[in-house]
Backbone as CSV, one residue per row, in Angstrom:
resi,resn,N_x,N_y,N_z,CA_x,CA_y,CA_z,C_x,C_y,C_z
1,MET,209.110,231.459,224.989,208.390,232.687,224.643,206.920,232.541,225.019
2,ARG,206.382,233.517,225.741,205.009,233.394,226.207,204.025,233.736,225.090
3,ALA,202.815,233.247,225.256,201.775,233.520,224.277,201.279,234.960,224.425
4,VAL,200.938,235.576,223.305,200.311,236.893,223.316,198.877,236.735,222.829
5,LYS,198.000,237.519,223.409,196.569,237.461,223.130,196.185,238.771,222.442
6,PHE,195.493,238.690,221.300,195.297,239.901,220.515,193.972,239.894,219.750
7,ASP,193.529,241.110,219.432,192.331,241.362,218.626,192.750,242.320,217.521
8,LEU,192.773,241.833,216.292,193.366,242.579,215.180,192.350,243.261,214.270
9,HIS,191.128,243.462,214.739,190.126,244.100,213.875,189.145,244.857,214.763
10,ILE,189.416,246.137,214.976,188.587,246.988,215.830,188.364,248.326,215.125
11,HIS,187.124,248.819,215.197,186.775,250.099,214.591,186.625,251.169,215.660
12,SER,187.037,252.376,215.329,186.831,253.511,216.231,185.643,254.336,215.767
13,CYS,185.394,255.439,216.453,184.316,256.361,216.109,184.449,256.932,214.705
14,LEU,185.621,256.816,214.103,185.830,257.324,212.752,185.097,256.491,211.700
15,SER,184.899,255.201,211.969,184.129,254.368,211.047,182.661,254.769,211.131
16,PRO,182.031,255.045,209.997,180.657,255.569,210.046,179.650,254.606,210.662
17,CYS,179.951,253.305,210.621,179.032,252.309,211.180,179.342,251.997,212.640
18,ALA,180.352,252.631,213.210,180.729,252.372,214.598,180.042,253.359,215.534
19,ASN,179.872,252.919,216.768,179.279,253.782,217.782,180.239,254.917,218.114
20,LEU,179.708,256.102,218.362,180.556,257.251,218.664,181.267,257.111,220.008
21,GLU,180.865,256.164,220.847,181.567,255.917,222.103,182.908,255.221,221.880
22,MET,183.171,254.798,220.642,184.403,254.060,220.337,185.593,255.007,220.180
23,SER,185.902,255.729,221.223,187.081,256.577,221.211,188.327,255.716,221.417
24,PRO,189.469,256.148,220.919,190.699,255.362,221.134,190.975,255.072,222.602
25,SER,190.746,256.048,223.468,191.025,255.827,224.886,190.128,254.748,225.475
26,GLU,188.850,254.728,225.087,187.925,253.719,225.606,188.218,252.340,225.017
27,ILE,188.596,252.296,223.754,188.975,251.017,223.145,190.142,250.396,223.898
28,VAL,191.153,251.207,224.169,192.329,250.707,224.880,191.955,250.253,226.287
29,ARG,191.113,251.018,226.958,190.698,250.645,228.310,189.983,249.299,228.309
30,ARG,189.092,249.090,227.359,188.373,247.818,227.268,189.312,246.667,226.930
31,ALA,190.251,246.910,226.028,191.183,245.850,225.637,192.064,245.427,226.801
32,VAL,192.540,246.398,227.566,193.359,246.085,228.744,192.533,245.309,229.762
33,ALA,191.303,245.744,229.993,190.431,245.066,230.955,190.133,243.631,230.527
34,ALA,190.109,243.387,229.217,189.833,242.046,228.700,191.072,241.160,228.665
35,GLY,192.222,241.699,229.074,193.432,240.901,229.117,194.177,240.775,227.811
36,MET,193.920,241.699,226.882,194.634,241.661,225.620,196.078,242.131,225.802
37,ASP,196.982,241.514,225.060,198.365,241.994,224.990,198.541,242.996,223.867
38,GLY,197.681,242.915,222.849,197.799,243.817,221.718,196.503,243.897,220.932
39,ILE,196.346,245.004,220.212,195.172,245.225,219.376,195.605,245.875,218.071
40,ALA,194.667,245.981,217.141,194.884,246.754,215.917,193.640,247.586,215.648
41,LEU,193.833,248.839,215.275,192.733,249.701,214.868,192.602,249.629,213.359
42,THR,191.395,249.337,212.882,191.191,249.109,211.449,189.888,249.756,210.995
43,ASP,189.878,251.069,210.954,188.687,251.773,210.484,188.512,251.593,208.981
44,HIS,187.271,251.784,208.537,186.968,251.626,207.123,187.687,252.689,206.284
45,GLN,188.534,252.231,205.392,189.178,253.036,204.361,190.145,254.096,204.889
46,THR,190.433,254.115,206.184,191.259,255.193,206.719,191.995,254.776,207.978
47,ALA,193.140,255.415,208.207,193.910,255.192,209.437,194.106,256.501,210.195
48,LYS,193.230,257.465,209.985,193.431,258.786,210.585,193.318,258.794,212.112
49,ASN,192.736,257.772,212.714,192.701,257.714,214.172,193.811,256.836,214.755
50,THR,194.727,256.376,213.905,195.837,255.572,214.446,196.818,256.399,215.276
51,PRO,197.062,257.686,214.990,197.931,258.437,215.909,197.377,258.451,217.331
52,ALA,196.059,258.591,217.449,195.439,258.628,218.774,195.506,257.275,219.467
53,ILE,195.185,256.201,218.747,195.191,254.881,219.386,196.608,254.475,219.755
54,ALA,197.584,254.840,218.933,198.970,254.493,219.242,199.429,255.170,220.527
55,GLU,199.039,256.425,220.716,199.417,257.132,221.933,198.680,256.562,223.150
56,CYS,197.413,256.275,223.009,196.660,255.671,224.119,197.259,254.321,224.504
57,ALA,197.604,253.517,223.513,198.192,252.210,223.786,199.547,252.353,224.463
58,ARG,200.347,253.305,224.007,201.659,253.516,224.623,201.513,253.862,226.099
59,ARG,200.600,254.741,226.412,200.390,255.155,227.799,199.885,254.006,228.676
60,ALA,199.157,253.076,228.060,198.587,251.958,228.816,199.491,250.729,228.835
61,GLY,200.603,250.776,228.094,201.483,249.615,228.021,200.908,248.487,227.184
62,LEU,200.056,248.833,226.205,199.411,247.859,225.328,200.060,247.914,223.944
63,LYS,200.339,246.772,223.361,200.879,246.730,222.006,199.789,247.113,221.012
64,CYS,200.190,247.736,219.918,199.196,248.204,218.953,199.767,248.169,217.544
65,LEU,198.989,247.633,216.607,199.282,247.765,215.191,198.340,248.811,214.604
66,CYS,198.816,249.506,213.589,198.045,250.569,212.953,197.555,250.073,211.600
67,GLY,196.259,250.159,211.373,195.756,249.604,210.126,194.501,250.268,209.624
68,LEU,193.896,249.618,208.639,192.626,250.045,208.078,191.978,248.862,207.384
69,GLU,190.662,248.916,207.291,189.909,247.888,206.568,189.571,248.455,205.197
70,VAL,190.171,247.863,204.177,190.008,248.363,202.815,188.947,247.543,202.096
71,GLN,187.929,248.223,201.591,186.966,247.577,200.700,187.460,247.777,199.281
72,THR,187.849,246.691,198.622,188.426,246.758,197.285,187.333,246.900,196.230
73,ALA,187.758,247.044,194.990,186.817,247.211,193.884,185.927,245.986,193.709
74,GLU,186.394,244.824,194.167,185.574,243.606,194.092,184.533,243.545,195.208
75,GLU,184.478,244.584,196.054,183.595,244.655,197.224,183.968,243.598,198.268
76,VAL,185.266,243.377,198.394,185.810,242.472,199.402,186.436,243.307,200.516
77,HIS,186.100,242.992,201.754,186.710,243.663,202.893,188.009,242.960,203.256
78,THR,189.059,243.754,203.385,190.391,243.238,203.684,191.023,244.127,204.745
79,VAL,191.909,243.544,205.545,192.540,244.279,206.637,194.033,244.439,206.346
80,ALA,194.478,245.694,206.359,195.899,246.021,206.183,196.466,246.436,207.539
81,LEU,197.566,245.816,207.951,198.151,246.046,209.272,199.605,246.475,209.140
82,PHE,199.989,247.485,209.944,201.341,248.040,209.877,201.876,248.275,211.282
83,ASP,203.202,248.366,211.374,203.846,248.658,212.658,203.683,250.110,213.059
84,THR,203.668,251.019,212.081,203.752,252.441,212.410,202.554,253.227,211.893
85,VAL,202.317,254.344,212.549,201.304,255.296,212.100,201.614,255.778,210.695
86,GLU,202.868,256.070,210.426,203.266,256.628,209.130,202.938,255.661,207.983
87,GLN,203.203,254.379,208.193,202.879,253.396,207.154,201.376,253.341,206.898
88,SER,200.603,253.339,207.968,199.148,253.241,207.805,198.577,254.489,207.142
89,LEU,199.141,255.654,207.425,198.666,256.882,206.789,199.070,256.941,205.315
90,ALA,200.218,256.367,204.986,200.611,256.275,203.574,199.639,255.374,202.816
91,MET,199.216,254.295,203.447,198.222,253.412,202.840,196.891,254.147,202.681
92,THR,196.538,254.937,203.668,195.308,255.718,203.605,195.326,256.680,202.419
93,ASP,196.426,257.379,202.225,196.539,258.304,201.098,196.323,257.586,199.772
94,TRP,196.887,256.386,199.666,196.772,255.585,198.435,195.330,255.153,198.205
95,VAL,194.644,254.765,199.269,193.233,254.389,199.159,192.379,255.603,198.814
96,TYR,192.643,256.735,199.482,191.870,257.947,199.224,191.935,258.372,197.756
97,GLU,193.078,258.174,197.129,193.230,258.567,195.726,192.239,257.846,194.816
98,ALA,191.759,256.688,195.260,190.869,255.865,194.439,189.448,255.811,194.990
99,MET,189.095,256.753,195.862,187.744,256.810,196.404,186.911,257.862,195.685
100,PRO,185.595,257.683,195.645,184.729,258.705,195.040,184.874,260.037,195.771
101,LYS,184.885,261.114,195.024,185.014,262.455,195.621,183.634,262.981,196.001
102,ARG,182.973,262.213,196.850,181.646,262.584,197.322,181.712,262.936,198.801
103,VAL,180.963,263.929,199.200,180.991,264.415,200.576,180.022,263.601,201.427
104,ASN,180.491,263.192,202.599,179.676,262.385,203.506,178.439,263.146,203.985
105,ASP,177.335,262.437,204.066,176.109,262.947,204.675,175.943,262.243,206.018
106,PRO,176.252,262.907,207.141,176.190,262.254,208.448,174.831,261.656,208.782
107,GLU,173.752,262.286,208.307,172.426,261.761,208.611,172.169,260.441,207.907
108,THR,172.860,260.219,206.792,172.690,258.977,206.035,173.711,257.924,206.449
109,PHE,174.979,258.320,206.531,176.045,257.356,206.752,176.636,257.391,208.160
110,GLY,176.412,258.454,208.906,176.976,258.568,210.246,178.121,259.554,210.308
111,ASP,178.409,260.032,211.515,179.529,260.946,211.725,180.857,260.213,211.594
112,GLN,181.914,260.968,211.248,183.238,260.398,211.033,184.295,261.278,211.689
113,PRO,184.341,261.301,213.034,185.279,262.199,213.716,186.697,261.637,213.815
114,VAL,187.657,262.490,213.492,189.073,262.212,213.758,189.387,262.856,215.108
115,VAL,189.993,262.080,216.014,190.153,262.555,217.389,191.604,262.447,217.850
116,THR,191.889,263.123,218.962,193.185,263.023,219.622,193.148,261.899,220.648
117,TRP,194.292,261.617,221.251,194.352,260.535,222.232,193.468,260.821,223.445
118,ASP,193.220,262.117,223.736,192.372,262.471,224.875,190.982,262.920,224.427
119,ASP,190.573,262.445,223.238,189.173,262.493,222.780,188.704,263.842,222.246
120,ASP,189.598,264.777,221.970,189.186,266.009,221.305,188.981,265.735,219.812
121,VAL,187.918,266.274,219.259,187.664,266.129,217.827,188.464,267.193,217.078
122,VAL,189.310,266.748,216.137,190.158,267.688,215.396,189.630,267.961,213.988
123,GLU,188.858,267.025,213.450,188.237,267.241,212.148,187.150,266.190,211.943
124,MET,186.292,266.457,210.980,185.302,265.479,210.544,185.696,265.038,209.135
125,GLU,185.992,263.766,208.973,186.382,263.256,207.661,185.241,263.492,206.670
126,TRP,185.559,264.137,205.535,184.502,264.522,204.593,184.164,263.436,203.580
127,ARG,185.085,262.478,203.352,184.803,261.425,202.376,183.782,260.431,202.943
128,ILE,183.098,259.725,202.056,182.139,258.707,202.497,182.904,257.410,202.726
129,LEU,183.281,257.157,203.972,184.086,255.981,204.280,183.305,254.686,204.154
130,ALA,181.981,254.785,204.099,181.161,253.590,203.919,181.268,253.037,202.499
131,MET,181.820,253.809,201.592,181.976,253.362,200.209,183.370,252.770,200.000
132,GLY,183.475,251.870,199.050,184.760,251.257,198.751,185.607,252.134,197.853
133,CYS,186.717,251.566,197.421,187.614,252.289,196.510,187.755,251.511,195.204
134,ARG,188.439,252.108,194.257,188.600,251.491,192.941,189.838,250.598,192.859
135,ARG,190.516,250.395,193.962,191.704,249.542,193.953,191.299,248.070,193.916
136,LEU,191.902,247.314,193.009,191.651,245.881,192.936,192.419,245.151,194.032
137,LEU,191.941,243.979,194.383,192.564,243.214,195.463,194.044,242.928,195.205
138,PRO,194.440,242.470,194.010,195.867,242.196,193.806,196.756,243.425,193.996
139,GLU,196.318,244.599,193.493,197.152,245.786,193.646,197.144,246.287,195.085
140,THR,196.048,246.056,195.797,195.998,246.443,197.206,196.953,245.588,198.013
141,SER,196.957,244.296,197.751,197.908,243.401,198.412,199.344,243.840,198.141
142,ALA,199.645,244.165,196.897,201.000,244.581,196.536,201.396,245.851,197.271
143,LYS,200.455,246.799,197.398,200.762,248.062,198.080,200.992,247.836,199.562
144,VAL,200.162,247.017,200.189,200.345,246.710,201.615,201.731,246.122,201.856
145,HIS,202.113,245.171,201.050,203.411,244.529,201.243,204.567,245.455,200.874
146,GLU,204.361,246.312,199.885,205.385,247.309,199.534,205.663,248.238,200.719
147,LEU,204.613,248.576,201.464,204.755,249.452,202.622,205.210,248.709,203.875
148,GLY,205.399,247.401,203.762,205.910,246.630,204.893,204.852,246.086,205.823
149,GLY,203.623,245.921,205.318,202.531,245.486,206.174,202.107,244.047,205.959
150,LEU,201.019,243.696,206.658,200.373,242.392,206.551,198.998,242.582,205.934
151,TYR,198.556,241.588,205.174,197.271,241.672,204.497,196.430,240.472,204.884
152,VAL,195.242,240.726,205.420,194.381,239.672,205.955,193.017,239.742,205.282
153,ALA,192.500,238.602,204.864,191.149,238.526,204.319,190.160,238.583,205.475
154,ALA,189.302,239.600,205.485,188.420,239.835,206.628,187.191,238.933,206.602
155,HIS,186.760,238.539,207.794,185.530,237.763,208.039,185.116,236.924,206.822
156,VAL,185.936,235.946,206.479,185.731,235.177,205.249,184.461,234.336,205.285
157,ASP,183.893,234.122,206.465,182.690,233.300,206.592,181.407,234.067,206.289
158,ARG,181.475,235.363,206.136,180.265,236.145,205.933,179.827,236.138,204.464
159,ALA,178.518,236.230,204.272,177.976,236.199,202.913,178.297,237.469,202.140
160,ASN,178.381,238.596,202.850,178.630,239.874,202.193,180.032,240.394,202.501
161,HIS,180.651,241.001,201.504,181.941,241.674,201.673,183.053,240.746,202.166
162,SER,183.043,239.522,201.694,184.130,238.584,202.009,184.632,237.974,200.709
163,VAL,185.802,237.340,200.764,186.326,236.715,199.548,185.419,235.599,199.054
164,PHE,184.863,234.828,199.980,183.969,233.747,199.555,182.637,234.305,199.067
165,GLY,182.120,235.334,199.739,180.856,235.905,199.325,180.929,236.581,197.967
166,ALA,182.037,237.271,197.698,182.166,238.020,196.449,182.803,237.218,195.324
167,LEU,183.770,236.359,195.672,184.562,235.678,194.648,184.411,234.162,194.654
168,GLY,183.854,233.617,195.738,183.645,232.169,195.823,184.833,231.384,196.310
169,CYS,185.954,232.064,196.561,187.160,231.373,196.999,188.146,232.401,197.545
170,ILE,189.255,231.916,198.091,190.363,232.799,198.446,191.254,232.909,197.212
171,PRO,191.291,234.063,196.569,192.058,234.151,195.324,193.557,234.080,195.566
172,GLU,194.243,233.498,194.614,195.704,233.421,194.660,196.258,233.819,193.303
173,PRO,197.488,234.323,193.260,198.077,234.737,191.974,198.163,233.577,190.990
174,LEU,197.999,233.890,189.720,198.179,232.895,188.686,199.668,232.577,188.540
175,PRO,200.021,231.395,188.019,201.435,231.062,187.819,202.147,232.137,186.997
176,GLY,203.259,232.613,187.504,204.034,233.628,186.815,203.582,235.046,187.058
177,GLU,202.442,235.227,187.737,201.941,236.584,187.959,202.775,237.306,188.994
178,ARG,203.005,236.670,190.147,203.790,237.261,191.223,204.145,236.172,192.206
179,ALA,205.176,236.415,192.999,205.573,235.445,194.012,204.730,235.647,195.261
180,GLY,204.386,234.550,195.911,203.651,234.633,197.164,202.164,234.807,196.974
181,ARG,201.451,234.673,198.054,200.000,234.805,198.039,199.592,236.260,198.251
182,TYR,198.335,236.544,197.950,197.818,237.880,198.226,197.695,238.113,199.734
183,PHE,197.209,237.109,200.464,196.927,237.255,201.888,197.955,236.534,202.753
184,ASP,198.286,237.163,203.872,199.163,236.533,204.861,198.386,235.642,205.817
185,ALA,197.104,235.932,205.989,196.248,235.152,206.880,194.796,235.444,206.520
186,VAL,193.896,234.651,207.079,192.473,234.898,206.891,191.823,235.011,208.263
187,GLU,190.716,235.745,208.307,190.032,236.012,209.567,188.661,235.350,209.585
188,LEU,188.333,234.726,210.712,186.981,234.248,210.969,186.260,235.259,211.855
189,SER,184.982,235.406,211.644,184.192,236.332,212.455,183.880,235.719,213.811
190,ARG,183.185,236.487,214.624,182.847,236.051,215.981,181.947,234.823,215.992
191,THR,181.139,234.652,214.959,180.146,233.574,214.961,180.470,232.458,213.977
192,ALA,181.627,232.485,213.368,181.964,231.480,212.355,182.051,230.082,212.969
193,ASP,181.520,229.113,212.262,181.587,227.706,212.661,182.898,227.123,212.117
194,GLU,183.851,226.885,213.017,185.172,226.413,212.578,185.084,225.101,211.802
195,ALA,184.224,224.186,212.247,184.117,222.889,211.588,183.726,223.035,210.119
196,ARG,182.948,224.049,209.822,182.532,224.282,208.444,183.580,225.040,207.656
197,TRP,184.221,226.033,208.289,185.051,226.960,207.535,186.527,226.596,207.471
198,LEU,187.070,225.954,208.465,188.496,225.635,208.424,188.876,224.769,207.223
199,PRO,188.063,223.773,206.822,188.424,223.020,205.613,188.455,223.885,204.356
200,LYS,187.602,224.916,204.289,187.600,225.799,203.121,188.829,226.695,203.080
201,ILE,189.350,227.005,204.263,190.490,227.906,204.364,191.789,227.219,203.969
202,GLY,191.843,225.914,204.154,193.036,225.164,203.768,194.209,225.448,204.679
203,ASP,195.376,225.722,204.091,196.592,225.860,204.895,196.934,227.316,205.216
204,TYR,195.974,228.218,205.141,196.203,229.590,205.575,196.200,229.674,207.095
205,ALA,196.998,230.581,207.638,196.906,230.899,209.060,195.561,231.569,209.314
206,VAL,194.994,231.301,210.484,193.660,231.798,210.815,193.717,232.651,212.069
207,VAL,193.042,233.789,212.022,192.841,234.602,213.221,191.342,234.771,213.432
208,ARG,190.961,234.992,214.666,189.583,235.370,214.977,189.642,236.727,215.661
209,SER,188.856,237.664,215.141,188.870,239.028,215.657,187.447,239.485,215.934
210,SER,187.325,240.522,216.753,185.998,240.971,217.169,185.269,241.769,216.105
211,ASP,186.018,242.481,215.231,185.398,243.427,214.298,184.475,244.360,215.082
212,ALA,184.944,244.791,216.247,184.102,245.557,217.166,183.728,246.904,216.596
213,HIS,182.429,247.226,216.670,181.916,248.543,216.318,181.311,249.239,217.534
214,ASN,181.263,248.541,218.669,180.831,249.142,219.934,181.699,248.581,221.048
215,LEU,181.718,249.245,222.173,182.669,248.913,223.236,182.465,247.518,223.815
216,ASP,181.226,247.065,223.897,180.971,245.755,224.488,181.547,244.616,223.658
217,ASP,181.846,244.874,222.394,182.372,243.822,221.528,183.894,243.795,221.453
218,VAL,184.566,244.779,222.003,186.030,244.788,221.965,186.565,243.551,222.686
219,ALA,187.352,242.755,221.969,187.987,241.554,222.532,186.985,240.507,223.006
220,ARG,185.775,240.515,222.456,184.826,239.445,222.787,185.331,238.104,222.258
221,VAL,186.041,238.125,221.154,186.799,236.973,220.680,188.210,237.463,220.392
222,TRP,189.146,236.521,220.255,190.541,236.917,220.126,191.336,235.771,219.511
223,THR,192.627,235.987,219.393,193.560,234.974,218.907,194.768,234.971,219.823
224,GLU,195.402,233.814,219.975,196.632,233.687,220.758,197.727,233.063,219.898
225,ALA,198.951,233.420,220.191,200.098,232.809,219.523,201.354,233.122,220.321
226,GLU,202.340,232.281,220.179,203.631,232.545,220.802,204.507,233.282,219.798
227,GLY,204.917,234.488,220.186,205.741,235.273,219.285,205.698,236.741,219.635
228,GLU,206.295,237.535,218.779,206.388,238.974,218.997,205.204,239.678,218.352
229,PHE,204.635,240.648,219.069,203.512,241.417,218.530,204.059,242.539,217.650
230,SER,204.279,242.194,216.400,204.789,243.138,215.396,204.535,242.506,214.039
231,VAL,204.685,243.274,212.978,204.517,242.719,211.640,205.495,241.571,211.415
232,ALA,206.751,241.768,211.780,207.743,240.700,211.608,207.370,239.474,212.433
233,GLY,206.907,239.706,213.660,206.499,238.593,214.507,205.326,237.829,213.931
234,PHE,204.347,238.564,213.404,203.180,237.897,212.832,203.515,237.175,211.533
235,LYS,204.461,237.667,210.784,204.871,236.944,209.580,205.382,235.554,209.942
236,LYS,206.147,235.472,211.026,206.640,234.164,211.484,205.505,233.307,212.015
237,ILE,204.614,233.925,212.798,203.473,233.194,213.351,202.588,232.657,212.234
238,PHE,202.295,233.499,211.252,201.422,233.080,210.169,202.098,232.025,209.292
239,ALA,203.392,232.168,209.063,204.102,231.172,208.255,204.081,229.806,208.918
240,ALA,204.146,229.806,210.254,204.117,228.540,211.007,202.694,228.053,211.258
241,ARG,201.693,228.885,210.919,200.279,228.570,211.157,200.067,228.114,212.603
242,SER,200.594,228.914,213.520,200.591,228.528,214.934,199.614,229.332,215.778
243,THR,198.635,229.973,215.142,197.647,230.735,215.905,196.623,229.796,216.547
244,ARG,196.073,230.253,217.660,194.990,229.533,218.340,193.820,230.505,218.487
245,ILE,192.686,230.158,217.907,191.553,231.073,217.928,190.624,230.756,219.093
246,SER,189.998,231.806,219.610,189.072,231.646,220.732,187.787,230.989,220.261
247,PRO,187.004,230.449,221.187,185.716,229.842,220.797,184.795,230.857,220.146
248,ARG,183.979,230.388,219.213,183.052,231.299,218.545,181.927,231.687,219.489
249,LEU,181.322,232.832,219.196,180.139,233.261,219.918,178.913,232.831,219.128
250,THR,177.925,232.318,219.824,176.719,231.864,219.133,175.712,232.985,218.941
251,SER,175.956,234.130,219.608,175.075,235.282,219.431,175.886,236.551,219.654
252,PHE,175.360,237.663,219.197,176.051,238.953,219.357,175.644,239.601,220.667
């Protein structure tokens, strides 16, 4: 089985902190040009642009997972990944139920366009996606797995919005609380020092992703593994801890 090369953390124009040039079609074009076999779209708190990215990826012959980056009540950023648009939108509905009912101010937080595969704007998301939700990490993990997805601790090396920054460790269920861990894998950022962070991560599978918010960062770092690009495939890859991460970048 040949190795697949992938970037599992990319933001589109729907994320308020992302550049508006991050249309699904341009993301896919950059990923293909960078030699990726697969990508995942993970906008903040929403998967409303996954229908567009899935169609763009299909047309380009690129594998794609549909996801979102959920900021939990602990202010931890986590990545939920699914095989289908429908699963990711169901997760979005669940997250939306626990978000503040405040209307986005584009001048303060940025525009939040939902687009089609050919870049037409169909709506402007009214919620403030820059804000987190009231869902706790354990219940978010349970919901992701209930929907058939994967749950990844995002950029664990960062001081802000990471499990180590907010909680001081990678949390795990207490004895008798539930079977299995909260996370299927953990993610290192583009600049993480592996020598420092891998011992802290322990026996978790590790991925390195771009967390791209502009086109030049798409697939600047990546992960490789032998297996199938799907949730089931990644479950096997992560269980075997057989990922290979790309070299870190020393600057952005």
